[in-house]
C-alpha positions as CSV (number, residue, x, y, z in Angstrom):
1,X,-72.0,26.6,-2.6
2,X,-70.3,30.0,-3.0
3,X,-71.9,31.2,0.3
4,X,-70.4,28.2,2.1
5,X,-66.9,29.0,0.7
6,X,-67.3,32.6,1.8
7,X,-68.2,31.7,5.4
8,X,-65.2,29.3,5.6
9,X,-62.9,32.0,4.4
10,X,-64.2,34.5,6.9
11,X,-63.7,32.0,9.8
12,X,-60.2,31.2,8.7
13,X,-59.3,34.9,8.4
14,X,-60.7,35.5,11.9
15,X,-58.6,32.6,13.4
16,X,-55.5,34.0,11.6
17,X,-56.0,37.4,13.3
18,X,-56.3,35.7,16.7
19,X,-53.1,33.6,16.2
20,X,-51.2,36.7,15.0
21,X,-52.3,38.7,18.0
22,X,-51.2,36.1,20.5
23,X,-47.4,35.8,21.3
24,X,-46.4,32.1,21.6
25,X,-43.4,31.6,23.8
26,X,-41.5,28.2,24.1
27,X,-40.7,27.5,27.8
28,X,-38.4,24.4,28.3
29,X,-39.3,22.0,31.0
30,X,-35.8,22.2,32.4
31,X,-32.6,24.2,32.0
32,X,-30.8,22.8,28.9
33,X,-27.3,21.3,29.5
34,X,-25.0,18.7,27.9
35,X,-26.1,15.1,28.5
36,X,-24.1,13.0,30.9
37,X,-21.7,10.5,29.4
38,X,-22.6,6.9,30.1
39,X,-19.6,4.9,31.3
40,X,-18.9,1.9,29.3
41,X,-17.6,-1.4,30.5
42,X,-14.2,-2.8,29.6
43,X,-13.3,-3.6,26.0
44,X,-13.9,-7.1,24.9
45,X,-11.0,-9.5,24.5
46,X,-11.4,-9.5,20.7
47,X,-11.3,-5.6,20.7
48,X,-8.2,-5.5,22.9
49,X,-6.5,-8.0,20.6
50,X,-7.3,-6.0,17.5
51,X,-6.1,-2.7,19.0
52,X,-2.9,-4.4,20.2
53,X,-2.2,-5.6,16.7
54,X,-2.6,-2.2,15.2
55,X,-0.6,-0.4,17.8
56,X,2.3,-2.8,17.5
57,X,2.4,-3.2,13.7
58,X,1.2,0.2,12.2
59,X,4.4,2.1,13.1
60,X,6.3,-0.5,10.8
61,X,3.9,0.2,7.8
62,X,4.8,2.9,5.3
63,X,3.1,4.5,2.3
64,X,5.0,4.0,-0.9
65,X,4.9,6.5,-3.9
66,X,6.7,6.0,-7.2
67,X,7.3,9.0,-9.4
68,X,7.1,8.6,-13.2
69,X,8.5,11.2,-15.6
70,X,5.4,13.4,-15.3
71,X,4.2,12.5,-11.9
72,X,4.9,14.4,-8.7
73,X,6.0,12.6,-5.5
74,X,4.2,12.5,-2.2
75,X,2.9,15.7,-0.8
76,X,1.7,17.0,-4.2
77,X,-1.4,16.4,-6.2
78,X,-1.0,13.5,-8.4
79,X,-3.0,12.2,-11.3
80,X,-0.7,9.3,-12.2
81,X,2.1,7.2,-10.9
82,X,1.8,4.4,-8.4
83,X,1.0,4.5,-4.8
84,X,0.9,1.6,-2.4
85,X,2.0,0.2,0.9
86,X,5.2,-1.3,2.3
87,X,6.5,-2.5,5.6
88,X,9.8,-2.8,7.6
89,X,11.6,-6.0,6.8
90,X,14.8,-5.7,8.9
91,X,16.8,-3.3,10.9
92,X,19.1,-2.6,8.0
93,X,16.5,-0.3,6.5
94,X,15.0,-2.7,4.0
95,X,11.3,-2.4,3.2
96,X,9.1,-4.9,1.3
97,X,6.3,-3.9,-1.2
98,X,4.7,-5.2,-4.4
99,X,6.6,-5.1,-7.7
100,X,3.7,-3.5,-9.5
101,X,3.8,-0.5,-7.1
102,X,7.4,0.5,-8.1
103,X,7.8,-1.2,-11.5
104,X,7.3,2.0,-13.6
105,X,8.7,4.5,-11.1
106,X,12.0,6.2,-11.2
107,X,12.2,8.1,-7.9
108,X,10.5,6.4,-4.9
109,X,9.6,7.9,-1.6
110,X,7.9,6.5,1.5
111,X,6.0,8.1,4.3
112,X,6.2,6.7,7.8
113,X,3.5,6.6,10.4
114,X,5.0,9.6,12.0
115,X,4.4,11.6,8.8
116,X,8.1,11.8,7.9
117,X,9.0,11.3,4.3
118,X,12.2,9.6,3.1
119,X,13.8,8.8,-0.2
120,X,14.5,5.1,-0.9
121,X,16.5,3.1,-3.4
122,X,15.1,0.1,-5.3
123,X,17.2,-2.9,-4.2
124,X,15.6,-5.6,-6.4
125,X,12.3,-6.8,-7.9
126,X,10.8,-10.2,-8.5
127,X,8.0,-9.8,-11.1
128,X,7.1,-13.5,-11.0
129,X,6.2,-13.1,-7.3
130,X,5.0,-9.4,-7.4
131,X,7.6,-8.5,-4.7
132,X,10.1,-5.7,-4.5
133,X,12.6,-4.6,-1.8
134,X,13.5,-1.0,-1.1
135,X,16.1,0.5,1.2
136,X,16.0,3.8,3.0
137,X,18.9,6.1,1.9
138,X,19.5,7.9,5.2
139,X,20.0,6.0,8.5
140,X,17.2,6.7,10.9
141,X,15.5,5.1,13.9
142,X,13.2,2.5,12.4
143,X,10.2,0.9,13.9
144,X,10.8,-2.8,14.5
145,X,10.5,-5.3,11.6
146,X,7.0,-7.0,11.4
147,X,7.2,-10.3,13.1
148,X,7.1,-13.3,10.7
149,X,4.5,-16.1,10.9
150,X,4.0,-19.1,8.6
151,X,1.6,-19.6,5.8
152,X,2.1,-23.4,5.9
153,X,-0.3,-24.1,8.7
154,X,-3.0,-21.5,8.0
155,X,-6.6,-22.6,8.2
156,X,-9.7,-21.3,6.3
157,X,-11.8,-19.3,8.8
158,X,-9.1,-17.9,11.0
159,X,-8.9,-14.2,11.5
160,X,-6.9,-12.0,9.1
161,X,-6.0,-8.3,9.4
162,X,-4.7,-5.9,6.7
163,X,-2.9,-2.6,7.4
164,X,-2.3,-0.2,4.5
165,X,-3.1,3.0,2.7
166,X,-6.3,2.5,0.6
167,X,-6.9,5.4,-1.8
168,X,-4.1,7.3,-0.1
169,X,-5.7,7.2,3.3
170,X,-2.7,6.2,5.5
171,X,-2.7,3.8,8.4
172,X,-6.0,2.1,7.7
173,X,-6.8,-1.3,9.2
174,X,-9.4,-3.8,8.1
175,X,-10.2,-7.3,9.4
176,X,-11.8,-10.4,8.1
177,X,-11.0,-14.1,7.7
178,X,-8.9,-16.3,5.5
179,X,-11.5,-17.2,2.9
180,X,-9.5,-19.8,0.9
181,X,-6.0,-21.2,0.5
182,X,-3.9,-22.5,-2.4
183,X,-5.2,-20.0,-4.9
184,X,-3.2,-19.4,-8.0
185,X,-2.5,-15.8,-9.1
186,X,-1.1,-14.7,-12.5
187,X,1.6,-12.1,-12.3
188,X,2.9,-9.5,-14.7
189,X,6.0,-11.7,-15.0
190,X,3.9,-14.2,-17.0
191,X,3.9,-16.9,-14.4
192,X,1.6,-17.8,-11.5
193,X,2.2,-17.5,-7.8
194,X,1.1,-20.8,-6.1
195,X,-0.6,-21.2,-2.7
196,X,-1.9,-17.6,-2.6
197,X,-4.0,-16.6,0.4
198,X,-7.6,-15.3,-0.3
199,X,-9.2,-13.1,2.3
200,X,-12.3,-11.0,2.7
201,X,-10.5,-8.3,4.8
202,X,-11.1,-5.2,2.8
203,X,-8.3,-4.6,0.3
204,X,-8.5,-1.6,-2.0
205,X,-6.1,0.2,-4.4
206,X,-3.3,1.6,-2.3
207,X,-3.2,-1.5,0.0
208,X,-0.9,-3.3,-2.4
209,X,2.3,-4.3,-0.7
210,X,1.0,-4.1,2.8
211,X,1.1,-6.8,5.5
212,X,-1.6,-9.4,6.0
213,X,-1.5,-10.5,9.7
214,X,-2.8,-13.3,11.8
215,X,-4.4,-12.8,15.2
216,X,-0.9,-12.8,16.9
217,X,0.1,-9.8,14.7
218,X,2.5,-11.9,12.7
219,X,3.1,-11.5,8.9
220,X,1.3,-14.2,7.0
221,X,1.2,-12.6,3.6
222,X,1.7,-9.5,1.4
223,X,-1.5,-8.1,-0.1
224,X,-1.2,-7.9,-3.8
225,X,-4.5,-7.9,-5.7
226,X,-8.3,-7.9,-5.6
227,X,-11.1,-9.2,-7.9
228,X,-13.6,-6.5,-8.5
229,X,-15.5,-5.2,-11.5
230,X,-15.5,-1.7,-10.0
231,X,-11.9,-1.7,-8.9
232,X,-12.8,-1.4,-5.2
233,X,-13.1,-4.1,-2.5
234,X,-15.7,-6.8,-3.3
235,X,-14.6,-9.2,-0.5
236,X,-12.1,-11.1,-2.6
237,X,-8.5,-10.1,-2.0
238,X,-5.2,-12.0,-2.3
239,X,-1.9,-12.1,-0.6
240,X,1.5,-13.6,-1.5
241,X,2.1,-16.2,1.3
242,X,4.8,-15.3,3.8
243,X,6.7,-18.6,3.2
244,X,7.3,-17.4,-0.4
245,X,8.1,-13.9,0.7
246,X,10.7,-15.3,3.2
247,X,12.4,-17.2,0.4
248,X,12.4,-14.4,-2.2
249,X,13.2,-11.3,-0.2
250,X,16.6,-12.5,1.2
251,X,17.6,-13.4,-2.4
252,X,16.6,-9.9,-3.6
253,X,18.7,-8.3,-0.9
254,X,21.7,-10.4,-1.8
255,X,21.5,-10.3,-5.6
256,X,18.8,-7.8,-6.6
257,X,17.0,-10.5,-8.5
258,X,15.8,-14.1,-8.1
259,X,16.5,-16.9,-10.5
260,X,13.7,-18.2,-12.7
261,X,14.0,-22.0,-12.4
262,X,13.2,-23.9,-15.6
263,X,14.1,-27.0,-17.5
264,X,13.9,-25.6,-21.1
265,X,10.4,-26.6,-22.3
266,X,7.5,-24.9,-24.0
267,X,4.3,-26.3,-22.5
268,X,0.8,-26.3,-24.0
269,X,-1.9,-24.2,-22.4
270,X,-4.4,-25.7,-20.0
271,X,-7.2,-25.2,-22.5
272,X,-5.4,-27.6,-24.8
273,X,-4.9,-30.2,-22.1
274,X,-8.5,-29.9,-21.2
275,X,-9.7,-30.4,-24.8
276,X,-7.5,-33.5,-25.2
277,X,-8.5,-34.9,-21.8
278,X,-4.9,-34.9,-20.6
279,X,-4.1,-34.8,-16.9
280,X,-0.7,-33.2,-16.9
281,X,1.6,-30.8,-18.7
282,X,1.9,-31.4,-22.4
283,X,5.4,-30.7,-23.7
284,X,5.2,-28.8,-27.0
285,X,8.9,-28.6,-27.6
286,X,12.2,-28.5,-25.8
287,X,14.9,-25.8,-26.2
288,X,18.1,-27.0,-28.0
289,X,20.7,-28.1,-25.5
290,X,18.3,-27.6,-22.6
291,X,18.3,-30.0,-19.6
292,X,14.9,-31.3,-20.9
293,X,16.4,-32.2,-24.2
294,X,19.4,-33.9,-22.7
295,X,17.1,-35.9,-20.5
296,X,15.3,-37.3,-23.5
297,X,12.0,-35.4,-23.1
298,X,10.2,-35.1,-26.4
299,X,7.7,-32.5,-27.6
300,X,4.8,-32.7,-30.1
301,X,5.6,-34.2,-33.5
302,X,5.2,-31.1,-35.7
303,X,4.7,-33.3,-38.8
304,X,1.9,-35.4,-37.5
305,X,0.6,-33.4,-34.6
306,X,1.0,-36.4,-32.3
307,X,1.4,-35.6,-28.6
308,X,4.9,-36.5,-27.3
309,X,5.7,-36.4,-23.6
310,X,3.3,-35.4,-20.8
311,X,4.8,-34.5,-17.4
312,X,2.5,-36.0,-14.7
313,X,4.5,-35.7,-11.5
314,X,7.5,-34.0,-9.9
315,X,9.2,-35.6,-7.0
316,X,6.3,-38.0,-6.7
317,X,3.7,-35.2,-6.4
318,X,1.0,-34.9,-9.1
319,X,1.5,-32.3,-11.8
320,X,-1.9,-31.4,-13.3
321,X,-1.1,-27.9,-14.7
322,X,2.0,-25.8,-15.5
323,X,1.8,-24.0,-12.1
324,X,2.3,-27.4,-10.3
325,X,5.5,-27.9,-12.3
326,X,6.9,-24.4,-11.8
327,X,6.1,-24.6,-8.1
328,X,8.1,-27.8,-7.8
329,X,11.0,-26.2,-9.8
330,X,11.0,-23.1,-7.6
331,X,11.0,-25.3,-4.4
332,X,14.0,-27.2,-5.6
333,X,15.8,-24.1,-7.0
334,X,18.2,-23.5,-10.0
335,X,21.3,-25.6,-9.9
336,X,19.4,-28.6,-8.5
337,X,17.9,-31.7,-10.0
338,X,14.2,-32.7,-10.1
339,X,12.7,-36.1,-10.6
340,X,9.9,-36.0,-13.2
341,X,7.4,-38.7,-14.1
342,X,6.9,-38.5,-17.9
343,X,4.2,-40.3,-19.8
344,X,4.6,-41.2,-23.5
345,X,1.8,-43.1,-25.0
346,X,0.7,-45.7,-22.5
347,X,4.0,-45.9,-20.7
348,X,5.4,-43.8,-17.8
349,X,9.0,-43.4,-16.7
350,X,11.0,-41.3,-14.2
351,X,13.8,-39.0,-15.4
352,X,16.1,-36.7,-13.5
353,X,16.3,-33.3,-15.1
354,X,18.6,-30.4,-14.1
355,X,17.1,-27.1,-13.2
356,X,18.6,-23.9,-14.7
357,X,18.0,-20.2,-14.4
358,X,16.2,-19.7,-17.7
359,X,16.6,-15.9,-17.7
360,X,20.4,-16.3,-17.9
361,X,20.5,-18.9,-20.7
């Protein structure tokens, strides 16, 4: 056996000497040169449409940065503060973004698509709708306002496009479809936004306040939130519908705030209604002197625990949860009257109740 290993080793050594003695030279088959570029055909109609949307709308989209006490503004490294997206609303220098982007910031700056940075003032906020309006301090040549569409006639499955600044990467565009309509989204204001748009267009931190567009490049919503365990896009993003935006923003420009319509009731939570098998809003109590009290609406009997009035409809439309009622009040507006259907025991009746701005009472 040892003799066999010795012979094999001797043969290998001899081969190694032969290979070492021979110079191996690589000779290419042809002279190397850059490869020719294949000419592509024309862009598809869908591609041309997407490119057109971005080129028309992106100049009107800005990056928004809010500076807290210990947070630097744009152009400096920041470990805190808020950063998001906004867009040109009108030719008077007003910009729209999310309330949560600017809620905790003192000094606010925006960066335009050109790279120019400008200081802005906070005109007004609407926490119940997660919307805020800014205004550029210095007069400048603005990109045109984003064209307005409608959220009333949207269909699940139609294309949707988002432009924003995810993770601080400016001028990013994503596309998808409208995944669902009439979602409800809780806000930091303690209420719910009704008829919220759900989309699978990638929305990440930094996109907040940016435009959600239809295939015509019209504004159909303002991106506001995502559902994700990791905090990054998981295919479920939400946008405040443009019909709400178009109602709230002019009010913010005029008055710096929007009324919070109410009738002066405290309502039971949905979990309570579900446990009791109640289809409607259970009135727990009414505020003294409120429109609800004056209309004869009665809350829970605190002595016996017996349920009093249950609001089941507003202006003839079913009210199954508190968001249905608040939506009806917001549609009517403070200073108006709403017709409510109220059930007490086995009997129902209609009552006309005045709507007030509950934040001012």
